[in-house]
TIRO-2110 file (N, C-alpha, C; in Angstrom, 1 decimal):
// TIRO-2110
158.2, 159.0, -16.8, N, 1, A
159.6, 160.0, -16.5, CA, 1, A
160.6, 159.5, -17.4, C, 1, A
161.3, 159.7, -18.5, N, 2, A
161.9, 159.4, -19.3, CA, 2, A
163.8, 159.3, -18.9, C, 2, A
164.6, 158.4, -19.2, N, 3, A
165.7, 158.4, -18.6, CA, 3, A
166.7, 159.6, -18.9, C, 3, A
167.6, 159.5, -18.5, N, 4, A
168.3, 160.9, -18.7, CA, 4, A
169.2, 160.3, -20.2, C, 4, A
169.4, 161.1, -21.4, N, 5, A
170.3, 160.6, -22.4, CA, 5, A
171.8, 161.0, -22.2, C, 5, A
172.0, 159.8, -21.9, N, 6, A
173.9, 159.8, -21.2, CA, 6, A
174.9, 160.0, -22.7, C, 6, A
176.1, 160.8, -22.4, N, 7, A
177.3, 160.3, -23.6, CA, 7, A
178.7, 160.3, -23.1, C, 7, A
178.8, 158.6, -23.7, N, 8, A
180.5, 158.4, -23.0, CA, 8, A
181.0, 159.2, -22.8, C, 8, A
182.4, 159.3, -22.5, N, 9, A
183.5, 160.0, -22.2, CA, 9, A
184.7, 159.5, -22.3, C, 9, A
185.9, 160.2, -23.4, N, 10, A
187.0, 159.1, -23.0, CA, 10, A
188.5, 159.6, -22.4, C, 10, A
188.3, 161.4, -22.2, N, 11, A
189.1, 161.8, -21.4, CA, 11, A
188.6, 163.2, -20.3, C, 11, A
189.3, 163.8, -20.0, N, 12, A
188.7, 164.8, -20.0, CA, 12, A
189.0, 165.0, -18.2, C, 12, A
187.8, 165.6, -17.3, N, 13, A
187.6, 165.5, -15.9, CA, 13, A
187.6, 164.3, -14.8, C, 13, A
187.1, 163.3, -16.1, N, 14, A
186.2, 162.3, -15.2, CA, 14, A
187.7, 161.5, -15.3, C, 14, A
188.4, 161.3, -16.2, N, 15, A
189.8, 160.7, -16.2, CA, 15, A
190.8, 161.0, -15.0, C, 15, A
190.9, 159.2, -14.5, N, 16, A
191.9, 159.6, -13.1, CA, 16, A
193.3, 159.7, -13.4, C, 16, A
194.3, 160.3, -12.4, N, 17, A
195.3, 160.7, -12.4, CA, 17, A
195.9, 159.0, -12.0, C, 17, A
197.3, 159.1, -12.7, N, 18, A
198.0, 157.4, -12.5, CA, 18, A
198.2, 158.0, -10.9, C, 18, A
197.9, 156.7, -10.2, N, 19, A
199.0, 156.5, -8.6, CA, 19, A
200.0, 157.3, -8.9, C, 19, A
201.2, 156.8, -9.7, N, 20, A
202.2, 157.5, -9.6, CA, 20, A
202.4, 158.9, -9.8, C, 20, A
201.4, 159.4, -10.4, N, 21, A
201.4, 161.1, -10.8, CA, 21, A
201.0, 161.9, -9.7, C, 21, A
200.6, 161.5, -8.7, N, 22, A
199.9, 162.2, -7.6, CA, 22, A
201.1, 163.0, -6.8, C, 22, A
200.9, 163.6, -6.2, N, 23, A
201.6, 164.6, -5.4, CA, 23, A
201.9, 163.4, -4.2, C, 23, A
203.1, 163.8, -3.8, N, 24, A
203.4, 163.5, -1.8, CA, 24, A
202.5, 163.9, -1.5, C, 24, A
202.6, 165.4, -1.1, N, 25, A
201.7, 166.4, -0.3, CA, 25, A
200.2, 166.2, -0.3, C, 25, A
199.8, 165.3, -1.7, N, 26, A
197.9, 165.2, -1.3, CA, 26, A
197.7, 163.9, -0.7, C, 26, A
198.8, 163.0, -1.1, N, 27, A
199.5, 161.7, -0.4, CA, 27, A
198.5, 161.7, 1.1, C, 27, A
200.0, 162.2, 1.7, N, 28, A
199.9, 162.8, 3.3, CA, 28, A
198.7, 163.4, 3.2, C, 28, A
198.1, 164.7, 2.7, N, 29, A
196.9, 165.0, 3.4, CA, 29, A
196.1, 164.1, 3.6, C, 29, A
195.3, 163.7, 2.2, N, 30, A
194.4, 162.3, 2.1, CA, 30, A
194.6, 161.4, 3.0, C, 30, A
195.3, 161.1, 4.0, N, 31, A
196.0, 159.9, 4.7, CA, 31, A
195.9, 160.8, 6.4, C, 31, A
196.0, 161.9, 6.3, N, 32, A
196.3, 162.3, 7.4, CA, 32, A
194.4, 163.2, 8.0, C, 32, A
193.6, 163.2, 6.7, N, 33, A
192.4, 163.7, 6.5, CA, 33, A
191.2, 162.2, 7.0, C, 33, A
191.5, 161.1, 6.6, N, 34, A
191.3, 160.0, 6.7, CA, 34, A
191.2, 159.6, 8.4, C, 34, A
192.7, 159.4, 9.0, N, 35, A
192.7, 159.5, 10.3, CA, 35, A
192.1, 160.2, 11.4, C, 35, A
191.9, 161.9, 10.7, N, 36, A
190.8, 163.3, 11.5, CA, 36, A
189.7, 162.3, 11.5, C, 36, A
189.0, 162.2, 10.3, N, 37, A
187.5, 161.5, 9.8, CA, 37, A
187.0, 160.8, 11.1, C, 37, A
188.0, 159.4, 11.4, N, 38, A
187.6, 158.4, 12.1, CA, 38, A
187.1, 158.8, 13.4, C, 38, A
187.8, 160.3, 13.4, N, 39, A
187.3, 160.0, 14.6, CA, 39, A
186.6, 161.6, 15.3, C, 39, A
186.2, 161.9, 13.9, N, 40, A
185.2, 163.7, 14.2, CA, 40, A
184.0, 163.3, 12.8, C, 40, A
183.6, 163.6, 13.5, N, 41, A
182.2, 164.3, 12.6, CA, 41, A
182.2, 165.7, 11.3, C, 41, A
183.2, 166.4, 11.8, N, 42, A
183.7, 167.7, 11.0, CA, 42, A
183.8, 167.1, 9.4, C, 42, A
183.5, 168.1, 8.6, N, 43, A
184.6, 167.9, 7.6, CA, 43, A
185.7, 169.0, 7.4, C, 43, A
186.8, 168.7, 6.8, N, 44, A
188.0, 169.4, 6.4, CA, 44, A
187.9, 170.7, 5.2, C, 44, A
188.4, 171.9, 5.7, N, 45, A
189.0, 172.7, 4.4, CA, 45, A
190.9, 172.9, 4.0, C, 45, A
190.4, 172.8, 3.0, N, 46, A
191.9, 173.4, 2.4, CA, 46, A
192.3, 174.3, 2.6, C, 46, A
193.7, 175.0, 2.2, N, 47, A
194.0, 176.7, 2.1, CA, 47, A
193.4, 177.0, 1.2, C, 47, A
193.5, 178.3, 1.3, N, 48, A
192.8, 178.9, -0.4, CA, 48, A
193.4, 178.5, -2.1, C, 48, A
192.3, 178.4, -2.2, N, 49, A
193.3, 178.5, -4.1, CA, 49, A
192.8, 179.8, -4.9, C, 49, A
193.1, 179.9, -5.8, N, 50, A
193.4, 181.0, -6.7, CA, 50, A
191.7, 181.2, -7.7, C, 50, A
191.4, 179.6, -7.7, N, 51, A
190.0, 179.8, -8.6, CA, 51, A
189.9, 178.3, -8.2, C, 51, A
188.3, 178.2, -8.3, N, 52, A
187.5, 177.1, -8.3, CA, 52, A
187.8, 176.3, -9.0, C, 52, A
188.4, 176.4, -10.1, N, 53, A
189.0, 175.2, -10.8, CA, 53, A
190.4, 174.3, -10.1, C, 53, A
191.0, 175.4, -9.6, N, 54, A
192.4, 175.0, -8.6, CA, 54, A
191.2, 173.8, -7.8, C, 54, A
190.7, 174.3, -6.8, N, 55, A
189.8, 173.9, -6.2, CA, 55, A
189.3, 172.1, -6.2, C, 55, A
188.9, 172.2, -7.2, N, 56, A
188.1, 171.0, -7.6, CA, 56, A
189.3, 170.1, -8.2, C, 56, A
190.3, 170.8, -9.0, N, 57, A
191.5, 169.6, -9.6, CA, 57, A
192.2, 168.9, -8.1, C, 57, A
192.1, 169.6, -6.7, N, 58, A
192.4, 169.1, -5.6, CA, 58, A
192.1, 167.9, -5.4, C, 58, A
190.8, 168.4, -5.3, N, 59, A
189.6, 167.1, -4.7, CA, 59, A
189.7, 166.3, -6.0, C, 59, A
190.0, 166.2, -7.3, N, 60, A
190.4, 165.2, -8.2, CA, 60, A
191.8, 164.5, -8.0, C, 60, A
192.4, 164.9, -7.7, N, 61, A
193.7, 164.5, -7.0, CA, 61, A
193.2, 163.7, -5.6, C, 61, A
192.9, 164.0, -4.8, N, 62, A
192.8, 163.6, -3.7, CA, 62, A
191.7, 162.3, -3.8, C, 62, A
190.8, 162.3, -4.3, N, 63, A
189.4, 161.4, -4.8, CA, 63, A
190.4, 160.3, -5.5, C, 63, A
191.6, 160.4, -6.6, N, 64, A
192.2, 159.5, -7.7, CA, 64, A
192.9, 159.1, -6.6, C, 64, A
193.9, 159.6, -5.6, N, 65, A
194.5, 158.5, -4.9, CA, 65, A
193.9, 158.0, -4.2, C, 65, A
192.7, 158.6, -3.0, N, 66, A
191.9, 157.7, -2.4, CA, 66, A
191.4, 156.3, -3.1, C, 66, A
190.8, 156.6, -4.2, N, 67, A
190.5, 155.1, -5.1, CA, 67, A
191.4, 154.3, -5.3, C, 67, A
193.2, 154.7, -6.0, N, 68, A
193.9, 154.0, -6.1, CA, 68, A
194.9, 153.2, -4.8, C, 68, A
195.0, 153.9, -3.4, N, 69, A
195.7, 153.7, -2.7, CA, 69, A
195.8, 152.6, -2.5, C, 69, A
197.3, 151.7, -2.0, N, 70, A
198.0, 150.6, -1.5, CA, 70, A
197.1, 149.8, -0.8, C, 70, A
197.3, 150.6, 0.1, N, 71, A
196.5, 150.1, 1.6, CA, 71, A
194.9, 150.0, 1.8, C, 71, A
194.4, 150.4, 0.3, N, 72, A
193.0, 149.9, 0.2, CA, 72, A
192.2, 151.2, 0.0, C, 72, A
191.2, 151.2, -0.5, N, 73, A
190.3, 152.8, -0.9, CA, 73, A
189.3, 153.2, 0.0, C, 73, A
189.5, 154.4, -0.3, N, 74, A
188.8, 155.5, 1.0, CA, 74, A
187.8, 155.8, -0.7, C, 74, A
187.1, 157.0, 0.2, N, 75, A
186.4, 157.7, -0.2, CA, 75, A
186.2, 159.0, -0.2, C, 75, A
186.4, 159.9, -0.7, N, 76, A
187.0, 161.2, -0.4, CA, 76, A
185.6, 162.2, -1.4, C, 76, A
184.8, 162.9, 0.1, N, 77, A
183.4, 163.3, -0.9, CA, 77, A
183.5, 164.8, -0.4, C, 77, A
183.4, 165.9, -0.9, N, 78, A
183.3, 167.4, -0.9, CA, 78, A
183.0, 168.4, -2.0, C, 78, A
183.6, 169.3, -2.0, N, 79, A
183.0, 170.4, -2.8, CA, 79, A
183.7, 171.4, -2.6, C, 79, A
184.0, 172.4, -3.8, N, 80, A
184.7, 173.4, -4.0, CA, 80, A
183.6, 174.5, -3.1, C, 80, A
184.4, 175.4, -2.6, N, 81, A
183.4, 176.6, -2.0, CA, 81, A
184.4, 178.0, -2.1, C, 81, A
183.7, 179.1, -2.3, N, 82, A
184.1, 180.3, -1.8, CA, 82, A
184.6, 180.5, -0.3, C, 82, A
186.6, 180.9, -0.3, N, 83, A
187.2, 181.4, 0.7, CA, 83, A
185.8, 182.1, 2.2, C, 83, A
185.9, 181.4, 3.0, N, 84, A
185.3, 182.6, 3.7, CA, 84, A
185.4, 184.1, 4.1, C, 84, A
187.0, 184.8, 3.9, N, 85, A
186.4, 186.4, 3.8, CA, 85, A
186.7, 186.4, 2.4, C, 85, A
186.1, 185.3, 1.2, N, 86, A
185.7, 185.9, -0.1, CA, 86, A
184.3, 185.7, -0.4, C, 86, A
183.2, 185.3, 0.7, N, 87, A
182.2, 185.2, 0.7, CA, 87, A
181.9, 186.3, -0.1, C, 87, A
181.8, 187.9, 0.5, N, 88, A
181.3, 188.9, 0.0, CA, 88, A
181.6, 189.0, -1.5, C, 88, A
182.1, 188.6, -1.9, N, 89, A
183.3, 188.7, -3.0, CA, 89, A
182.9, 188.8, -4.5, C, 89, A
183.0, 189.1, -5.1, N, 90, A
182.2, 188.6, -6.8, CA, 90, A
183.0, 187.3, -7.4, C, 90, A
184.3, 187.7, -7.2, N, 91, A
185.6, 187.0, -7.2, CA, 91, A
186.7, 186.6, -6.4, C, 91, A
187.2, 185.7, -6.7, N, 92, A
188.2, 185.4, -5.1, CA, 92, A
188.8, 183.9, -4.9, C, 92, A
189.3, 183.8, -3.9, N, 93, A
189.8, 182.5, -3.7, CA, 93, A
188.7, 181.5, -3.0, C, 93, A
189.0, 180.4, -3.6, N, 94, A
188.1, 178.9, -3.2, CA, 94, A
189.1, 177.9, -1.8, C, 94, A
188.1, 177.6, -1.5, N, 95, A
188.7, 176.0, -0.8, CA, 95, A
188.1, 175.0, -0.9, C, 95, A
188.6, 174.1, -1.1, N, 96, A
188.0, 172.5, -0.9, CA, 96, A
187.2, 171.8, 0.8, C, 96, A
186.1, 171.9, 0.8, N, 97, A
185.7, 171.6, 1.7, CA, 97, A
185.4, 169.8, 1.6, C, 97, A
186.0, 168.9, 2.5, N, 98, A
185.8, 167.4, 2.5, CA, 98, A
185.8, 166.7, 3.3, C, 98, A
185.9, 165.6, 3.4, N, 99, A
186.0, 164.4, 4.4, CA, 99, A
186.3, 163.0, 3.8, C, 99, A
187.0, 162.0, 4.1, N, 100, A
187.4, 161.1, 3.7, CA, 100, A
187.1, 159.9, 5.0, C, 100, A
186.6, 158.7, 4.0, N, 101, A
186.1, 158.1, 5.0, CA, 101, A
186.0, 156.6, 4.2, C, 101, A
186.3, 155.6, 4.9, N, 102, A
187.2, 153.9, 4.5, CA, 102, A
185.4, 153.6, 3.3, C, 102, A
185.8, 153.0, 2.3, N, 103, A
185.2, 152.3, 1.1, CA, 103, A
184.2, 151.3, 1.5, C, 103, A
182.8, 151.4, 1.2, N, 104, A
182.0, 150.4, 2.0, CA, 104, A
181.4, 149.7, 0.8, C, 104, A
182.2, 148.6, 0.5, N, 105, A
181.3, 147.6, -1.0, CA, 105, A
180.0, 147.3, -0.7, C, 105, A
179.3, 147.6, -1.6, N, 106, A
177.8, 147.3, -1.5, CA, 106, A
177.4, 146.1, -1.3, C, 106, A
176.6, 145.9, -0.6, N, 107, A
176.5, 143.9, -1.0, CA, 107, A
175.7, 143.7, -2.0, C, 107, A
176.3, 142.4, -2.1, N, 108, A
175.6, 141.6, -3.5, CA, 108, A
174.5, 140.8, -3.0, C, 108, A
173.6, 140.7, -4.3, N, 109, A
172.2, 140.4, -3.6, CA, 109, A
171.4, 140.0, -4.8, C, 109, A
END
């Protein structure tokens, strides 16, 4: 099996938002979610966003904050999904479903 043909990128969704440009609301949400996730197995869900792109943008900002936070790196895992009340409709609102966990560095070997 051949490897993937990868292409480097310089900008776009892969770019990380600077720490000072991340809203206080996202910072507080990530911190509260981390506390919750340390003691609970469930994922969390945001309020609904107008579009899937908005939910994905929120996750991107949350990940950017988690990666750069001064108190140490965290990991935000999750995805955008149709809001539960919108599941049967073709278009509608989306939520971000996610967890926040402590970053564990890979072992050097």
